[in-house]
N, C-alpha and C positions, 0 to 999 in steps of 0.2 A: 144819503146815500148813493153816490152813483157807481153805477155798473157798468166792469169796463167791455164795452159795444166787440163784438163776435169777430174775430180777425177780417179782414179785409179782403181777404177772398175768397170768404165764404158766401157775398153778396154775386160771383163769379159762376153758382152754384159749381162746382168741379169741373168748369170750361175756361180757367182761366192756367197760360199757355206764358212763356218766356222763352224768347231765339235773344240769341246775337247774329246777327246784321250785320258783315261785311261787305262797305261798299265799292261797288267798280270804282273805278280809275275815273270813269263820267262823270261821277255824284260826290268821290272825295273834294273837299279842298285840296287845293293845287299843294299846298305845305306839307301837308299829312301824304303819307307812304300808305301808312293805313291808318282808317274811319271804320270805327268798328260801332254801331250804334245799340241796347237793350230796346228789343220789342217786346211787348206786354200787350195780347192782345185774347180776346172773351172768342174761344175759336168754336169747332166742335166735337164734340165726342164722336168716332170712339179717336182715341191722339192721332189715333194712325194717317188722320188726314187733317192732322194741324198744320205738315209744314207744307202744301198744298192750298191752302187754305192763307194760310198769313203770304206766299207768294200770290197770289188772286188780291188780295184785300191793300199789298203793298204797291198793287200797278192799278188801283183804285186809289191812293193814298198821295200817295207823290207821283204817278203821270209817267211808270219808265216802266219800260217791258222786264219784267220780271220769274221771264219762262225758264224753267231748272236752275231757277239759284241755288232751290235745296240739293240740287245734281251735283252744281260745281262748286257747293263749301259757301257760298255766301251768306246762306242763311244755315246758322249750322246750333248747334246745341237747343235744342228747343225741347223744355220741361213744361210740366203742367206744376202750377199752386203748391199741389201736396208733397210732389218731388224735392220742388225744394222745401218747403219744409222738415221733412223729415231727415235730409241730407245734410240742411245745416244746421250752424250751432249760434245764433244767436238768441240774446235771449228774448229780445223783441221778436216773435213769430211771424207778423208784419215785415220787418225786417231780414228778415232772414229772404226774403222776394228778389230781395234785391242785392246783395251777400254775392259777390265776384272772388274776394282771396281770404286766408285766413290762415291765423298764426303771425309769425315774427313779430320785430318790436313794436306795429303797427294797430297789432292786431288784426280786427274783420277789418277788410277791406268793400266797399259800396262802390254802388251801378254812380258816375258823375253826372248829376241831373240833366246836366247838357245834352248827354249822347239818351235819352231815355224815351223811347215812345209812347203811349200807351193810347190802343185802340180799345177802347171800354166803353158800357154805360158812362151815364155823367156818373151816377156815387156810384158806379165801382172807380172812375179815371179821378172822382176828387175823394175819395180815398188812401187810392195807392201815392197817391202827388203829398196827403197830407204823411203816410211813413215814407216815404221821400225823404220828405220837410227832415220829420225826426233823422232821419241816417245822418243826416247833412249835420246837422245839429253833434250828435253822437261822437262824429268823424270830427269836429270843430275842437267841441271837448276834450277826446281824444288829443290831437294835436296840441293842444293847452298843456294838456300832461305831459306830454314826451321831450319837447319844446325844451334845449339845455334854459338849461337855468328855474327850471319849474319847480314847484313840492312838492 
């Protein structure tokens, strides 16, 4: 009998956060007016320090000045994994971490893997990437079901 592993975010012990980062003009692709990244990071407790922590993390990881990105609205919607799980709707609890929209004919919309960055310990990152892969598979299956002429 195979037991289902505990939800991926448990490995972060309450310190996993998700934020949306809107890239400033100098970093976004030239052909895009808006480029947002979905950034997961294993951050500090208490959560009120998460924004400053992420600014510092992105400064180190991306090699660009990120001072005041939270104040300027470039980093926003920082939420804990626990809040995302409580607020979102996917049957797969882990998939709730990647939800970006709900309802309509398309159902739940998930983060585009090409726009997801994960700054976490290797084991947690691997588990989150596996979940992200499942959301892609679910989106493809749903698109096939909703395609014209689908049975």
